[in-house]
Structure formats: C-alpha cells, structure tokens
N, C-alpha and C positions, 0 to 999 in steps of 0.2 A: 637530225643526223644526215638527211639527204643533202641539205644545204652545205653542211660541213664537207662532205665528200666532193661536192661540186666546186666549192672554193679551193679545196686542196688540188683537185685535178686542174683547175684553171691556173693556179699558181705554178704548178709544174710545167704547164704549157708555156707560160711566160718565161720561166727560167730557160727552157729549151730554145725559145725564140731569141733570148738575150745573148746566148753564148757566141753566135757568129759575130756580134758587135764588140766583143770584149777587147780585142786587140786593135780595133779600128775606131768605130764611132762610140767613144766612151759615154757621150751624153745619152745616146739612144740606149746603150747597155744599162746605164744607171736608171733610166726611166722605166724600162721593162722590169728590172730587178726590184725597183721600188714598188711597182704595182704588184709583183709577185709577193713581196714581203707583206704588203697590206692585206692581201687575201689570205696568206698562210697564217698571219697573226690573228686575223679575224676568226679563222677556223679554230685556232688553238684556244683563244680566249672564250670561244663559245663553250668550251669544255672546262673552263677554269675551275668551277666548283664541282665538276663531275669526277670525283676522285676514284670512282669505280670504273671509269672508262679507260683504264690502262690496258695495253700499252699505247693506245691511240692518242691519249691526251699528251703524254710526254714526248712521243714521236713527233707530233705536230709542233710542240714548242721547240724541240731540238732542230727541226727543219727550219722554222722561222728564224731562230737565233743564228743559224748558219748563213741564211740568206742575208740577214742584217750585217753580219761580218763581211760578207762579200762586197757590200757597198760602203764599208767603213762606218756603219751606224752602230758604233760599239756600245753606246749607252743603252740603246734599244736592245741590242743583242744580250747584254747582261741581264736586263729585266726579263726578257723572254726565257733565258736559261734558268734563272732563279725561279721563275713561275713553273717551269717544267719540273724542277727539283722539289717544288712544294707538294707535289703529289707523291705517288709511290711508283716511280719508274723502275722497270726491270734493270738488272745489273748492267747490261750492255749499254742501254740508253743513259742510265745514271752516270756511268763512266764517261761517256761521250760529252754529256752536259758539263760535267766537272772539268774535263779536259779543255773544253771550249772556254770556260771561265778562266782557267789557269793561263791559257794562251793569251787571252785578252789582257789579263793583269800583267803578265810577264813582258809581252811585246806585241802591241796591237798591229804592227806591220806583219809580223810573222803569222798572226792569226788569220790574215787574209788568205795566205797560202792554204791553210787547213780548210777554210770555208770553201775555197775554190774546188778543192778535191771533193768536199762533201756535196756541193751543188751538182758536180758531175755524177757522184754516186747516186744522188736522188734520181737523176735521169735514167741511169742504168736500171735502178730498181723499179721505177715507174713503168718501164718497158719490158720488165722481166716476166717470165712464166714461173709461178711459184709451185713447187712440187716437193713431195716427200715420198720416200719409199719405205716399205716394211717387208721384212722377211716373211714368207708364207709359212715357214716352219721356224718358230722362235726358239732356237736352240739356246741362245744366250739371253733370254728375257727380252729387254728393250735394247740391249747392246747390239751394235752392228760391226762385224769384222771389217777392219780397215781395207783389206784386200778387195772386199766386195765394193766398198765405196770407190776405190781407185779404178776398178774395172768399170763401174757404172759411169764415172765421169769421163774416162778415156774413150769409151764407146760413144757417148753423146758428142764428144768433141770430134770424133771421126765422122759421125753422121753429119755434123754441121759443116765440116770442111768439104765433104763430098757434095753436099747440097749446094753450097756456095759456088763450087767449081762448075757444077752442071747448070745452075741457074744463070751464071755468067755466060756460059757457052750458048745457052738458049736465047739470050737477050739480043735482039737485032741491032741495038745501038753499038755493040762491041764486035763489029764484023771484020774490020780491017786488021791487017797484020800488026800494025803499030798499036792499035787499041788492044788486041789480044795479048801482046807482050806487056803492055802497061797493066792490064787487068791481072795477068799472072803474078806480076810483082806486087800489086796492091792487095791481092787476095791473101798474101802471106802476112799482111798487117792486121787482118781480121782476127779477133779473139773472142772465144766464147767465155763468158765470165760467170763465176759463182758469186752471188751477192747475198749477204745476210744468211750465212749458214746457221742452221738451228739443229741442235743435237738432242732433240727429243725423239729418239729413233734416229733418223737422218733426214733433214730437209734443207733445201736451198732454193734461192731464186736464180733462175738461169737467164742471163742477159747477154749482151754483146757490145763491144766497143763500136759496133756498126751504128748504134742508135745516136751517137754523138758525132757531129761533123768533124772531119779531119781537115785542118787548115791547109794541108799540103796536097790534098786531093782535089780533083775537079768537081764543080757543082753537080755534074751529071753522075759521077761515081758516088758522091755522098748520098744523093737521092736513091740510087740503085741499092747501095749496101744497106741502107735503113729499111727500104721496102723489102729487100731480100730476107732480112732477119725476121720481119713480121710474117712473111710467107713461110719461112722455116718454122716459126712457132705454130702456125695454123696447119701446115702440111705434115709436120713431124712431131713436135713436142706435145701437141694436144689431139692428134688424130686418134680416133677410136675405131680400130679395125673390126670390132664386133658389130658395128653398125653398117648395114649394107650400103647406105648412101655414101658414107665416108670411104669405104673400101672401093666402091665403084669409081668414085671421083679420083682417087689416087691411081687406080689402074689406067684410067683414061688420060691422066696427066703425065705419067711417067712410063717409059718402056720397062720391060722386064729387067734388063741389065741396070738401068738407072735405079729402079726400086731396090735391087740388090745392094748397090753402092750406098744408098741413103738409109734404108730401113734395116738391113741385116745386122749392123752393129747393135741397134737398140732392141730388135726382136731377140737376138742372141742373149743380150743382157738379161732380159726378163726370164728367158728360158733357163740359162745356165746358173743364174744366181737364185732362181725361184723366188722372185719378188713381185710385188704389185706396186705400181707408181700411182700416186694420187695427185691430181691437179687441184690446188687449193686456193684459198684467198691469200692475201699478203701476210697473214699471221699464221698460216699453215694449220688453221683450225677447221674451217668449213670446207669439206670435200666437194668439188664441183664435178669431177670425173675421175674414174679409176681405170687404170690400164693394167691388165693381168697378162700372164703368159698366154700366147695364142695357141689355139688348137692346131693340130697338124693340118686339118683341112683349110683353115684360114691362112696359115703360114704359107702353104703351097700356092695359094691364090696370089699372095703378095709377092713371094719369091719362088717361081716355078723351079722344080728339081733340075731342069735343063740348065738353069742359070747357076745354081749352087754347084752342080757337078760339071765344071768346065771341061772342055776337051784337053788332051794332053799337050796341045800346042803351047799353052801358056807356060807349062812346066819346062818344056824344052827350051823356050826362049830364055827363061830365067837361068837355066843351067849354062846356056851359051854365054850369057852375060857374065856369069860367075867366073868363067875361065878366061875372060878377056882382060887385057891390061888396060888400066885407066890412067893415061898420061904417066906422071912420075910416081903414082901410087903403086904400092906392091900389088902383084896379081892376086885376084880373089880366088879362093878355093872353095870347094863344096863344104869344107869344114867351117866356112864363115857363116853358114846358115845357122841362126840361133834357134829359129822355130819355123815350122811350116804347117799351117792348118788346112790349106787347100792348095790345089794346083796353081791358083792365081793369087795366092797370098803368101808372103814370106818376109822375114826380117833378117837383115844382113849386118855384120860388123864392118865398119869402115874406120879409117884413120887418116888424120891430117898431121903432117910433120910441121908445116908452117901454114899460115893463113894468107892467101893472096887475093887482092881485089884492086882493080883499076890501076894496074902497074905498080902496086905497092905491096909490101910484105910485112906481116907481123911475125917475128921470130918467137918460137915457143920453147919454154924450158923442157917440157915433155909433150909428146904427141897427144892430140885430142882423139879419143875413141868415142864413136857415136854409133847409133843404130839407124840404118836406112830401111824404112818400111815400104814394102810394095803391096798395094791393094789395087789390083787391076781396075782402072788403068792409071792410077796415080802413084807417085812416090812421095814419101813424107819423112822429114827428119824432125825430131823433137828432142831438145836438150834442156832439161830443167836448170842445170848449172849456170847456163848463160841466157836463159829465158828466150830461147829461139825455137820457133816452129816455122817450117817452110813446107810448101806443097808444090809439086810440079808434075808435068806429064812425061818427064825424062829424068833418069837418075843423075846424069851429068849436070843438068840444070839445077836439080835439087842441091847438089853439093856446091855449085857455084853460088846459089842463093844463100846457103848456110854461111859460106865464107863472107859474102857481102854483108849479111846481117851481123855476123860476129865483128867484122871490122868496124862497121858504123856504130854499133853499140859501144865498142871499146873507145872509139874516138869521142863520142858524145860524153861518156862518163869521165874520160880523162880531162875534159875541159870544164867539168863541174867542180865547184868548191866542195870538198869532203865534209865541211862543217854544215853545209846546207842540204846534204843528201838525206833522203828518207831512208827508212830501214831496208826497203827492198833494193834501192839503188846502191846502198852501201854494201849489202850482201853481194850483189852482182859485181861491184868494183873489186871487192876482195877476191872473188873467183877469177876475174880477168887478170888482176895484178899478180896473182900467184903463178900464172902460166905464161904471160907475155913478158919477155925481157928486152925487146927492142923492136924498132921499126925502120924500114928503109925503102927507098924507091928501087924498082927493078932496073 
C-alpha cells in the first residue's frame, strides 16, 4: 500500500509539472503526462483484484483513465474505466467512470475537454485540506442545517481573503506602487474552492485555484500565490490553539489586529455554531486533528479584547462615508446599513444603474443591487449571480473592480459558443443576458 501511495503522489506531481507546457511545448507536456499515466495505472492495477479496497481502487482507475484521455490515449482510457467499474465503486465515482466512457464513445475530441478539467480537479484535491464538522448538540441527528453550512463556508472564505491580503502586504517582493496595484488586482482572482463535498454529516476538501499556475500572471506571482495557500493551510486551516507551541507561534507571527482579521471569522464560526471541525484523511474517515470552540482564556490570547472592542473612531468614519455622495450614485443613508456587528464591521446596500469600465458602458435593463461589506481595513463585494468576488482597501476601488470584473466576464461569455458552454458558464450567461441590453463607448 505504501508503494501505491508513492506512485499516486509522484503521478500527481508529474501532472502538476506538465500543465505549464500544455499550451506551449506539447511534446514535453505529453511526455510528462505519459509518465504520470504509467505511474497512476501501475498504482490502480496493483489493486485490480482488491475489491475490498474501495473507494481507493476505483478512484485510482478513474484518475488514470482521465489522464489517458488528456493525451488522447482513448483505448487505454476505456480499459482503465472498465477496470474501475469491475469493482464496486461508490455512486459518485461510478457515475464519473460511466460519464467518461460515454464521452469517449460519443466524441473523443470532446472527452479531452472533460479530462482537462478533471486533471485540474486532481491537483486541487491533491493540495486540499480535508475536513468535516459536526454539531456538538445533534438536534437533527446527522443532518446539518444549511444556514450553518453557509456560515461555515463564508467565514472560512473571509479568513482566506484577509490572510492573502496581509501575506501579500508583508512580502518584500511587492514593495513598489505598481507591484501593489498589480497584486491588489490579482488578489481578486484568488478563489477558495470546495472540492469533493461529502454529506455524511458535512465534509469537504478545501483547496484554492492558487495551487494551479495562472498563464496570465507573472512567474513570481504564481510562486507566491501557491506558497501563500500552503502557509494559509498551516497557519489557519490546521492550527491547534489548544497547543501552547501553535498558539505562541501565531502570536509571534501576527500582530493583534492581524490575528483579528484572520482568525476571528473562524473562531466565531466554532463558537456561534457550536461545532467541532475534524482534519481528516482524503476519505474523511481517519481524524488527524480536532478543533473545538476555544475557551475564553485562549480566545482572548488570540484576539485581545482591545482589538475586538474598537474605538468609536471607526464607527464615526463609516457614518461620514454613509452621508457622502459617490459620483453619480445616489447618496447613501444610514438606512442603507443592513447589519452592524461591531464598530469596525458593517454591510451596506449599493446600486449600479449601468456598468462602466475603460471608457465603455454596459446598459442594464434594471439596476444591479449588491452588498458592500466593510471589515476593517478591507472592503469586499461578493455577488453569486455573476460569480464575482472583489477585495480592496477602499470602497471606491472595490466598486470599480466589481464593474471591471462584471464587464470582462460578460465580454468573455459573449464570445463563447453557447453550445460549448458548461453548466456553470451557461448559468452565468443567462444571468448576464437577462440584465444587459446594450453596450457602447463613452
């Protein structure tokens, strides 16, 4: 079993190494993927007669078959997929193996697109932190209220964005004004991903698009964002504050206000939802570490009361901003505050009548209403309808970034063939086409 794990890990490393060559050096790309396929197939076939080794057995065959599709080795991909189905794969894996076979049979060119997506998925999962949470008071048996799940995910996302922003600011490579502007823009492209959700209670693997290189970003930024996510896993996702060494390391690494930005969302999650998070293996079975709600004593060491209870200045600044006119947008009023949990945290309603970017305008059938969230010192806009998340240190910049991302996403989708759109892209396009009725230069 040890050799199988080593072969699989080496195969995933080769897949990761191959991706940068995909759109350039096709020969090198195919060589690396072929080596990855040989190792993954070797690991899978080592379990060919081990029908009790599910789901590992079928997962390895699924992985190998997808890699084979990626280099157009369709005959080999079929054999691997059928070998995976010969066991007793779980429903999700069974479905993916049959879908893969159907794609090959229907159109072998189309199947390459699917396998590309799956190869990327494998890298996300390989770099993920696997965790599940359970309610400390099981009011509904094993069932988990959806509102608790959404709160859990939203607060982890908030912690990740705060961590990325602070990590970027602390990195000496990004010291110039131009670099900082570029970083602020690129930070908005980072996404925290949920991979392989598992609803036995609630479990998921948390990864990030940071672990896969962005072809449009600089090599230095690609290296930073990948390293940053692994630091986030170590410093945030898996930290155990009940251990003195872990606690002291965090206190030495981050100042009190920085710790409040990073850790408060997650600490509050465990306290308000009354849950325990378990860090597990990739099958969510073996618990490696458990994170429970913190005692008051430890919580105040992580986030001192002086940080939680900010001075009134932050509140005054927010109220001044509320009463100011923002360009052509209607004046904000105190009634625009949707919720206020602390003096330095608030959520506002905002509205765009048209979307403007780079001297061009998208005309809208109806105004876009969105929420602008302030969490000292950052501003964030998140809109699920248009798949947009932006973060900035100024509310005007946040609105500008929102318009830029809205415009670019609309332009990208408008140039795609609707017949080739995936389910998510088609959903987005429908949302955009419902609200945008025209475009012109200013």
